[in-house]
C-alpha positions as a LaTeX table, in Angstrom:
\begin{tabular}{lrrr}
\hline
Residue & $x$ (\AA) & $y$ (\AA) & $z$ (\AA) \\
\hline
Unk1 & $-7.80$ & $-24.80$ & 21.87 \\
Unk2 & $-8.63$ & $-22.77$ & 19.26 \\
Unk3 & $-6.08$ & $-21.91$ & 16.94 \\
Unk4 & $-5.43$ & $-21.86$ & 13.41 \\
Unk5 & $-1.53$ & $-22.30$ & 11.76 \\
Unk6 & $-0.43$ & $-21.55$ & 8.25 \\
Unk7 & 2.62 & $-23.10$ & 6.56 \\
Unk8 & 3.74 & $-23.01$ & 3.53 \\
Unk9 & 5.62 & $-20.10$ & 2.71 \\
Unk10 & 9.69 & $-19.00$ & 2.12 \\
Unk11 & 12.25 & $-17.85$ & $-1.15$ \\
Unk12 & 10.67 & $-18.02$ & $-3.83$ \\
Unk13 & 11.99 & $-16.11$ & $-7.03$ \\
Unk14 & 10.14 & $-13.85$ & $-8.97$ \\
Unk15 & 7.15 & $-15.85$ & $-11.36$ \\
Unk16 & 7.17 & $-19.18$ & $-8.84$ \\
Unk17 & 4.80 & $-20.53$ & $-7.11$ \\
Unk18 & 3.95 & $-21.42$ & $-3.92$ \\
Unk19 & 1.01 & $-22.88$ & $-1.88$ \\
Unk20 & $-0.16$ & $-21.95$ & 1.77 \\
Unk21 & $-1.81$ & $-23.94$ & 4.36 \\
Unk22 & $-3.73$ & $-23.23$ & 7.37 \\
Unk23 & $-5.05$ & $-26.22$ & 9.17 \\
Unk24 & $-7.64$ & $-25.06$ & 12.08 \\
Unk25 & $-7.58$ & $-26.48$ & 15.22 \\
Unk26 & $-10.54$ & $-26.70$ & 18.08 \\
Unk27 & $-12.41$ & $-25.39$ & 15.89 \\
Unk28 & $-14.20$ & $-27.32$ & 12.42 \\
Unk29 & $-13.73$ & $-24.35$ & 9.83 \\
Unk30 & $-17.32$ & $-25.69$ & 8.27 \\
Unk31 & $-18.87$ & $-23.29$ & 10.27 \\
Unk32 & $-16.28$ & $-19.97$ & 8.90 \\
Unk33 & $-15.65$ & $-18.47$ & 5.86 \\
Unk34 & $-11.90$ & $-18.36$ & 5.66 \\
Unk35 & $-9.78$ & $-15.09$ & 4.46 \\
Unk36 & $-5.89$ & $-15.23$ & 3.54 \\
Unk37 & $-4.76$ & $-12.08$ & 4.61 \\
Unk38 & $-1.43$ & $-10.66$ & 4.36 \\
Unk39 & 1.33 & $-7.20$ & 5.63 \\
Unk40 & 4.22 & $-5.71$ & 4.13 \\
Unk41 & 6.78 & $-3.82$ & 5.95 \\
Unk42 & 5.38 & $-0.30$ & 6.74 \\
Unk43 & 1.97 & $-1.40$ & 5.59 \\
Unk44 & $-1.57$ & $-2.42$ & 7.08 \\
Unk45 & $-2.77$ & $-5.98$ & 6.85 \\
Unk46 & $-5.14$ & $-5.85$ & 3.63 \\
Unk47 & $-7.51$ & $-8.98$ & 2.59 \\
Unk48 & $-5.99$ & $-10.98$ & 0.03 \\
Unk49 & $-8.64$ & $-13.92$ & $-0.94$ \\
Unk50 & $-12.26$ & $-14.79$ & 1.12 \\
Unk51 & $-13.94$ & $-18.63$ & 0.60 \\
Unk52 & $-18.22$ & $-19.56$ & 1.62 \\
Unk53 & $-18.78$ & $-22.23$ & 4.18 \\
Unk54 & $-18.94$ & $-24.25$ & 1.55 \\
Unk55 & $-16.41$ & $-22.73$ & $-1.13$ \\
Unk56 & $-18.55$ & $-21.88$ & $-3.31$ \\
Unk57 & $-17.78$ & $-18.12$ & $-4.01$ \\
Unk58 & $-14.48$ & $-16.68$ & $-3.68$ \\
Unk59 & $-13.78$ & $-13.10$ & $-3.96$ \\
Unk60 & $-9.57$ & $-11.63$ & $-4.15$ \\
Unk61 & $-7.78$ & $-8.38$ & $-3.67$ \\
Unk62 & $-7.55$ & $-6.87$ & $-7.15$ \\
Unk63 & $-3.68$ & $-7.00$ & $-6.92$ \\
Unk64 & $-4.19$ & $-10.78$ & $-6.92$ \\
Unk65 & $-6.44$ & $-11.62$ & $-9.19$ \\
Unk66 & $-5.36$ & $-14.85$ & $-12.00$ \\
Unk67 & $-2.34$ & $-15.45$ & $-9.78$ \\
Unk68 & $-3.71$ & $-16.76$ & $-5.70$ \\
Unk69 & $-6.32$ & $-19.19$ & $-5.85$ \\
Unk70 & $-8.03$ & $-20.10$ & $-2.36$ \\
Unk71 & $-10.25$ & $-23.92$ & $-1.50$ \\
Unk72 & $-10.08$ & $-25.18$ & 1.07 \\
Unk73 & $-10.24$ & $-29.01$ & 2.47 \\
Unk74 & $-13.25$ & $-29.42$ & 5.29 \\
Unk75 & $-12.62$ & $-33.05$ & 5.90 \\
Unk76 & $-9.47$ & $-31.73$ & 6.22 \\
Unk77 & $-10.18$ & $-28.66$ & 8.42 \\
Unk78 & $-7.11$ & $-27.28$ & 6.00 \\
Unk79 & $-7.46$ & $-23.65$ & 4.03 \\
Unk80 & $-4.80$ & $-22.63$ & 1.51 \\
Unk81 & $-3.86$ & $-20.30$ & $-1.40$ \\
Unk82 & $-1.98$ & $-21.05$ & $-4.31$ \\
Unk83 & 0.48 & $-17.91$ & $-5.43$ \\
Unk84 & 1.54 & $-18.69$ & $-8.94$ \\
Unk85 & 3.04 & $-15.61$ & $-10.94$ \\
Unk86 & 4.60 & $-13.92$ & $-7.32$ \\
Unk87 & 5.61 & $-10.43$ & $-7.96$ \\
Unk88 & 8.22 & $-8.86$ & $-5.43$ \\
Unk89 & 5.41 & $-6.60$ & $-4.55$ \\
Unk90 & 3.53 & $-10.12$ & $-3.12$ \\
Unk91 & 6.00 & $-10.38$ & $-0.14$ \\
Unk92 & 4.82 & $-10.33$ & 2.66 \\
Unk93 & 3.46 & $-11.90$ & 5.87 \\
Unk94 & 1.09 & $-14.12$ & 5.30 \\
Unk95 & $-1.98$ & $-14.73$ & 7.49 \\
Unk96 & $-5.52$ & $-16.66$ & 7.75 \\
Unk97 & $-8.15$ & $-15.66$ & 9.23 \\
Unk98 & $-11.92$ & $-17.10$ & 10.13 \\
Unk99 & $-13.90$ & $-17.67$ & 13.42 \\
Unk100 & $-12.22$ & $-14.35$ & 15.14 \\
Unk101 & $-9.16$ & $-16.20$ & 14.94 \\
Unk102 & $-5.74$ & $-14.94$ & 13.51 \\
Unk103 & $-2.68$ & $-17.79$ & 12.42 \\
Unk104 & 0.66 & $-17.04$ & 13.50 \\
Unk105 & 2.00 & $-15.59$ & 10.06 \\
Unk106 & 3.72 & $-16.81$ & 7.22 \\
Unk107 & 6.78 & $-16.06$ & 5.60 \\
Unk108 & 6.79 & $-14.97$ & 2.14 \\
Unk109 & 9.74 & $-13.84$ & 0.38 \\
Unk110 & 9.66 & $-13.28$ & $-4.11$ \\
Unk111 & 13.19 & $-12.66$ & $-4.47$ \\
Unk112 & 16.11 & $-13.09$ & $-7.27$ \\
\hline
\end{tabular}
């Protein structure tokens, strides 16, 4: 069964950091560009970051540039999102996307 499973979310204070992981099973992520999206309550799902198949190129939403870093380890079939200098407005459910699949999401809450 092809699936994506996210982990690493949680409650963090403003200015803190988290690293999200997305582990793929049933397919090889080396065949797909991969992305992270997020959705806050009452908002549409928005694209946060994308990484190409070999990881040579990345792109970010303006709101996270300079603070978030997307990376991939094709040998581990895993994609990561390193989030630094977190702000309350980063609070959302974060989803991994690739190969036409979505994960179940992981909640990130930034609050003091």
